N, CA, C and O atoms as a printed pandas DataFrame, in Angstrom:
     atom_number atom_name residue_name chain_id  residue_number  x_coord  y_coord  z_coord
0              1         N          MET        A               1  -23.425   -3.213  -19.513
1              2        CA          MET        A               1  -24.195   -2.098  -19.021
2              3         C          MET        A               1  -23.486   -1.509  -17.799
3              4         O          MET        A               1  -23.095   -2.247  -16.895
4              5         N          LEU        A               2  -23.322   -0.219  -17.769
5              6        CA          LEU        A               2  -22.666    0.452  -16.658
6              7         C          LEU        A               2  -23.625    0.604  -15.484
7              8         O          LEU        A               2  -24.817    0.838  -15.684
8              9         N          PRO        A               3  -23.114    0.472  -14.259
9             10        CA          PRO        A               3  -23.991    0.653  -13.098
10            11         C          PRO        A               3  -24.413    2.116  -12.967
11            12         O          PRO        A               3  -23.682    3.028  -13.352
12            13         N          ALA        A               4  -25.594    2.312  -12.422
13            14        CA          ALA        A               4  -26.096    3.673  -12.222
14            15         C          ALA        A               4  -25.288    4.370  -11.132
15            16         O          ALA        A               4  -24.801    3.727  -10.202
16            17         N          LEU        A               5  -25.152    5.669  -11.253
17            18        CA          LEU        A               5  -24.458    6.448  -10.231
18            19         C          LEU        A               5  -25.323    6.538   -8.986
19            20         O          LEU        A               5  -26.547    6.640   -9.076
20            21         N          HIS        A               6  -24.688    6.501   -7.836
21            22        CA          HIS        A               6  -25.419    6.630   -6.579
22            23         C          HIS        A               6  -25.786    8.089   -6.359
23            24         O          HIS        A               6  -24.971    8.986   -6.576
24            25         N          LEU        A               7  -27.003    8.316   -5.933
25            26        CA          LEU        A               7  -27.411    9.672   -5.607
26            27         C          LEU        A               7  -27.047   10.028   -4.175
27            28         O          LEU        A               7  -26.987   11.202   -3.811
28            29         N          ASP        A               8  -26.806    9.007   -3.369
29            30        CA          ASP        A               8  -26.412    9.234   -1.985
30            31         C          ASP        A               8  -24.953    9.682   -1.959
31            32         O          ASP        A               8  -24.088    9.023   -2.535
32            33         N          GLY        A               9  -24.680   10.797   -1.295
33            34        CA          GLY        A               9  -23.328   11.352   -1.279
34            35         C          GLY        A               9  -22.300   10.425   -0.668
35            36         O          GLY        A               9  -21.173   10.348   -1.158
36            37         N          GLU        A              10  -22.668    9.709    0.408
37            38        CA          GLU        A              10  -21.714    8.826    1.083
38            39         C          GLU        A              10  -21.332    7.648    0.192
39            40         O          GLU        A              10  -20.155    7.300    0.096
40            41         N          LYS        A              11  -22.309    7.038   -0.453
41            42        CA          LYS        A              11  -22.006    5.910   -1.341
42            43         C          LYS        A              11  -21.189    6.375   -2.538
43            44         O          LYS        A              11  -20.277    5.682   -2.986
44            45         N          ASN        A              12  -21.525    7.557   -3.051
45            46        CA          ASN        A              12  -20.794    8.093   -4.187
46            47         C          ASN        A              12  -19.339    8.352   -3.809
47            48         O          ASN        A              12  -18.433    8.087   -4.599
48            49         N          MET        A              13  -19.117    8.866   -2.607
49            50        CA          MET        A              13  -17.754    9.126   -2.141
50            51         C          MET        A              13  -16.989    7.824   -1.965
51            52         O          MET        A              13  -15.811    7.743   -2.314
52            53         N          THR        A              14  -17.656    6.796   -1.423
53            54        CA          THR        A              14  -17.011    5.496   -1.255
54            55         C          THR        A              14  -16.598    4.928   -2.609
55            56         O          THR        A              14  -15.490    4.411   -2.754
56            57         N          SER        A              15  -17.473    5.020   -3.587
57            58        CA          SER        A              15  -17.156    4.526   -4.926
58            59         C          SER        A              15  -15.986    5.291   -5.526
59            60         O          SER        A              15  -15.122    4.708   -6.182
60            61         N          ARG        A              16  -15.964    6.581   -5.301
61            62        CA          ARG        A              16  -14.889    7.409   -5.847
62            63         C          ARG        A              16  -13.553    7.050   -5.198
63            64         O          ARG        A              16  -12.531    6.963   -5.878
64            65         N          VAL        A              17  -13.565    6.844   -3.890
65            66        CA          VAL        A              17  -12.336    6.470   -3.181
66            67         C          VAL        A              17  -11.845    5.111   -3.659
67            68         O          VAL        A              17  -10.646    4.921   -3.862
68            69         N          GLN        A              18  -12.762    4.164   -3.841
69            70        CA          GLN        A              18  -12.374    2.841   -4.337
70            71         C          GLN        A              18  -11.799    2.936   -5.744
71            72         O          GLN        A              18  -10.831    2.247   -6.064
72            73         N          ALA        A              19  -12.380    3.774   -6.580
73            74        CA          ALA        A              19  -11.869    3.944   -7.942
74            75         C          ALA        A              19  -10.469    4.551   -7.923
75            76         O          ALA        A              19   -9.586    4.113   -8.661
76            77         N          GLU        A              20  -10.273    5.562   -7.077
77            78        CA          GLU        A              20   -8.950    6.180   -6.984
78            79         C          GLU        A              20   -7.919    5.205   -6.422
79            80         O          GLU        A              20   -6.767    5.204   -6.858
80            81         N          ALA        A              21   -8.319    4.386   -5.469
81            82        CA          ALA        A              21   -7.404    3.379   -4.920
82            83         C          ALA        A              21   -7.028    2.359   -5.992
83            84         O          ALA        A              21   -5.880    1.919   -6.057
84            85         N          GLY        A              22   -7.983    1.987   -6.823
85            86        CA          GLY        A              22   -7.700    1.054   -7.915
86            87         C          GLY        A              22   -6.725    1.632   -8.922
87            88         O          GLY        A              22   -5.809    0.947   -9.377
88            89         N          VAL        A              23   -6.924    2.889   -9.266
89            90        CA          VAL        A              23   -6.013    3.553  -10.204
90            91         C          VAL        A              23   -4.615    3.647   -9.602
91            92         O          VAL        A              23   -3.622    3.425  -10.294
92            93         N          LEU        A              24   -4.539    3.974   -8.320
93            94        CA          LEU        A              24   -3.240    4.043   -7.644
94            95         C          LEU        A              24   -2.551    2.681   -7.644
95            96         O          LEU        A              24   -1.350    2.591   -7.899
96            97         N          ALA        A              25   -3.306    1.628   -7.358
97            98        CA          ALA        A              25   -2.728    0.281   -7.346
98            99         C          ALA        A              25   -2.198   -0.098   -8.726
99           100         O          ALA        A              25   -1.097   -0.637   -8.840
100          101         N          LEU        A              26   -2.969    0.179   -9.768
101          102        CA          LEU        A              26   -2.517   -0.139  -11.125
102          103         C          LEU        A              26   -1.285    0.680  -11.507
103          104         O          LEU        A              26   -0.385    0.179  -12.180
104          105         N          THR        A              27   -1.249    1.928  -11.078
105          106        CA          THR        A              27   -0.081    2.769  -11.352
106          107         C          THR        A              27    1.163    2.214  -10.668
107          108         O          THR        A              27    2.234    2.150  -11.271
108          109         N          LEU        A              28    1.017    1.813   -9.407
109          110        CA          LEU        A              28    2.158    1.242   -8.684
110          111         C          LEU        A              28    2.638   -0.050   -9.330
111          112         O          LEU        A              28    3.843   -0.274   -9.451
112          113         N          ILE        A              29    1.709   -0.897   -9.743
113          114        CA          ILE        A              29    2.090   -2.146  -10.408
114          115         C          ILE        A              29    2.859   -1.842  -11.692
115          116         O          ILE        A              29    3.887   -2.461  -11.966
116          117         N          ALA        A              30    2.361   -0.889  -12.475
117          118        CA          ALA        A              30    3.045   -0.528  -13.721
118          119         C          ALA        A              30    4.443    0.021  -13.443
119          120         O          ALA        A              30    5.391   -0.298  -14.161
120          121         N          LEU        A              31    4.571    0.841  -12.407
121          122        CA          LEU        A              31    5.891    1.378  -12.064
122          123         C          LEU        A              31    6.847    0.282  -11.613
123          124         O          LEU        A              31    8.020    0.291  -11.987
124          125         N          PHE        A              32    6.359   -0.661  -10.812
125          126        CA          PHE        A              32    7.210   -1.759  -10.366
126          127         C          PHE        A              32    7.655   -2.627  -11.541
127          128         O          PHE        A              32    8.817   -3.030  -11.607
128          129         N          VAL        A              33    6.749   -2.914  -12.459
129          130        CA          VAL        A              33    7.107   -3.738  -13.618
130          131         C          VAL        A              33    8.128   -3.003  -14.479
131          132         O          VAL        A              33    9.109   -3.600  -14.923
132          133         N          THR        A              34    7.907   -1.725  -14.714
133          134        CA          THR        A              34    8.859   -0.934  -15.501
134          135         C          THR        A              34   10.227   -0.900  -14.833
135          136         O          THR        A              34   11.252   -1.055  -15.496
136          137         N          ALA        A              35   10.241   -0.696  -13.524
137          138        CA          ALA        A              35   11.517   -0.665  -12.798
138          139         C          ALA        A              35   12.235   -1.997  -12.892
139          140         O          ALA        A              35   13.456   -2.034  -13.047
140          141         N          SER        A              36   11.495   -3.088  -12.802
141          142        CA          SER        A              36   12.147   -4.397  -12.865
142          143         C          SER        A              36   12.737   -4.656  -14.244
143          144         O          SER        A              36   13.806   -5.257  -14.356
144          145         N          VAL        A              37   12.055   -4.212  -15.291
145          146        CA          VAL        A              37   12.582   -4.393  -16.647
146          147         C          VAL        A              37   13.851   -3.566  -16.834
147          148         O          VAL        A              37   14.832   -4.056  -17.393
148          149         N          VAL        A              38   13.841   -2.333  -16.377
149          150        CA          VAL        A              38   15.024   -1.475  -16.497
150          151         C          VAL        A              38   16.189   -2.061  -15.714
151          152         O          VAL        A              38   17.321   -2.072  -16.197
152          153         N          VAL        A              39   15.918   -2.546  -14.516
153          154        CA          VAL        A              39   16.980   -3.132  -13.695
154          155         C          VAL        A              39   17.547   -4.375  -14.363
155          156         O          VAL        A              39   18.758   -4.591  -14.333
156          157         N          GLU        A              40   16.692   -5.198  -14.967
157          158        CA          GLU        A              40   17.189   -6.398  -15.651
158          159         C          GLU        A              40   18.097   -6.033  -16.815
159          160         O          GLU        A              40   19.049   -6.757  -17.108
160          161         N          ILE        A              41   17.818   -4.937  -17.470
161          162        CA          ILE        A              41   18.620   -4.537  -18.625
162          163         C          ILE        A              41   19.986   -4.015  -18.194
163          164         O          ILE        A              41   20.994   -4.318  -18.832
164          165         N          VAL        A              42   20.028   -3.234  -17.115
165          166        CA          VAL        A              42   21.271   -2.535  -16.784
166          167         C          VAL        A              42   22.008   -3.063  -15.559
167          168         O          VAL        A              42   23.119   -2.605  -15.289
168          169         N          ALA        A              43   21.445   -4.000  -14.806
169          170        CA          ALA        A              43   22.057   -4.388  -13.534
170          171         C          ALA        A              43   22.484   -5.855  -13.527
171          172         O          ALA        A              43   22.208   -6.609  -14.460
172          173         N          ASP        A              44   23.161   -6.232  -12.452
173          174        CA          ASP        A              44   23.589   -7.617  -12.312
174          175         C          ASP        A              44   22.498   -8.449  -11.621
175          176         O          ASP        A              44   21.460   -7.919  -11.224
176          177         N          GLU        A              45   22.746   -9.740  -11.488
177          178        CA          GLU        A              45   21.731  -10.668  -10.992
178          179         C          GLU        A              45   21.324  -10.405   -9.546
179          180         O          GLU        A              45   20.161  -10.597   -9.191
180          181         N          ASP        A              46   22.256   -9.971   -8.711
181          182        CA          ASP        A              46   21.929   -9.700   -7.306
182          183         C          ASP        A              46   20.928   -8.554   -7.169
183          184         O          ASP        A              46   20.004   -8.618   -6.357
184          185         N          VAL        A              47   21.120   -7.516   -7.962
185          186        CA          VAL        A              47   20.208   -6.370   -7.910
186          187         C          VAL        A              47   18.836   -6.769   -8.439
187          188         O          VAL        A              47   17.815   -6.352   -7.891
188          189         N          VAL        A              48   18.804   -7.571   -9.499
189          190        CA          VAL        A              48   17.536   -8.042  -10.056
190          191         C          VAL        A              48   16.774   -8.850   -9.012
191          192         O          VAL        A              48   15.569   -8.662   -8.845
192          193         N          ALA        A              49   17.455   -9.738   -8.313
193          194        CA          ALA        A              49   16.804  -10.544   -7.277
194          195         C          ALA        A              49   16.269   -9.663   -6.153
195          196         O          ALA        A              49   15.176   -9.906   -5.642
196          197         N          LEU        A              50   17.028   -8.648   -5.769
197          198        CA          LEU        A              50   16.591   -7.728   -4.716
198          199         C          LEU        A              50   15.340   -6.962   -5.140
199          200         O          LEU        A              50   14.397   -6.843   -4.357
200          201         N          ILE        A              51   15.319   -6.447   -6.359
201          202        CA          ILE        A              51   14.160   -5.698   -6.857
202          203         C          ILE        A              51   12.938   -6.599   -6.960
203          204         O          ILE        A              51   11.838   -6.190   -6.589
204          205         N          ARG        A              52   13.113   -7.814   -7.455
205          206        CA          ARG        A              52   11.975   -8.742   -7.551
206          207         C          ARG        A              52   11.404   -9.060   -6.174
207          208         O          ARG        A              52   10.186   -9.127   -6.007
208          209         N          THR        A              53   12.268   -9.255   -5.198
209          210        CA          THR        A              53   11.799   -9.514   -3.833
210          211         C          THR        A              53   11.024   -8.317   -3.301
211          212         O          THR        A              53    9.974   -8.486   -2.682
212          213         N          ALA        A              54   11.526   -7.117   -3.532
213          214        CA          ALA        A              54   10.835   -5.907   -3.078
214          215         C          ALA        A              54    9.473   -5.767   -3.749
215          216         O          ALA        A              54    8.503   -5.363   -3.108
216          217         N          ILE        A              55    9.398   -6.097   -5.028
217          218        CA          ILE        A              55    8.120   -6.023   -5.749
218          219         C          ILE        A              55    7.126   -7.019   -5.174
219          220         O          ILE        A              55    5.966   -6.674   -4.947
220          221         N          HIS        A              56    7.564   -8.244   -4.937
221          222        CA          HIS        A              56    6.662   -9.259   -4.383
222          223         C          HIS        A              56    6.156   -8.859   -3.003
223          224         O          HIS        A              56    4.978   -9.045   -2.696
224          225         N          ILE        A              57    7.029   -8.315   -2.178
225          226        CA          ILE        A              57    6.617   -7.882   -0.838
226          227         C          ILE        A              57    5.624   -6.722   -0.933
227          228         O          ILE        A              57    4.639   -6.683   -0.195
228          229         N          ALA        A              58    5.882   -5.784   -1.835
229          230        CA          ALA        A              58    5.000   -4.620   -1.971
230          231         C          ALA        A              58    3.621   -4.999   -2.504
231          232         O          ALA        A              58    2.624   -4.373   -2.146
232          233         N          LEU        A              59    3.560   -6.022   -3.356
233          234        CA          LEU        A              59    2.281   -6.394   -3.965
234          235         C          LEU        A              59    1.514   -7.446   -3.179
235          236         O          LEU        A              59    0.390   -7.780   -3.553
236          237         N          MET        A              60    2.081   -7.981   -2.103
237          238        CA          MET        A              60    1.382   -9.000   -1.310
238          239         C          MET        A              60    0.008   -8.560   -0.819
239          240         O          MET        A              60   -0.939   -9.341   -0.914
240          241         N          PRO        A              61   -0.144   -7.336   -0.294
241          242        CA          PRO        A              61   -1.471   -6.944    0.206
242          243         C          PRO        A              61   -2.529   -6.841   -0.884
243          244         O          PRO        A              61   -3.723   -6.910   -0.590
244          245         N          LEU        A              62   -2.115   -6.677   -2.134
245          246        CA          LEU        A              62   -3.084   -6.558   -3.210
246          247         C          LEU        A              62   -3.589   -7.919   -3.550
247          248         O          LEU        A              62   -4.426   -8.063   -4.441
């Protein structure tokens, strides 16, 4: 069952911001995973290790 929409403007705005932040986070994760796969296909081991480290650092706050 889906939760009811808030009629209060402030709560509705908070929910909308949280939803947009979630979509942004998922988009960034997908981009990082795609980049790491492409780098593994075309690059050497040092570059792969660098990209993986950057991905882990970027995703730590999530």
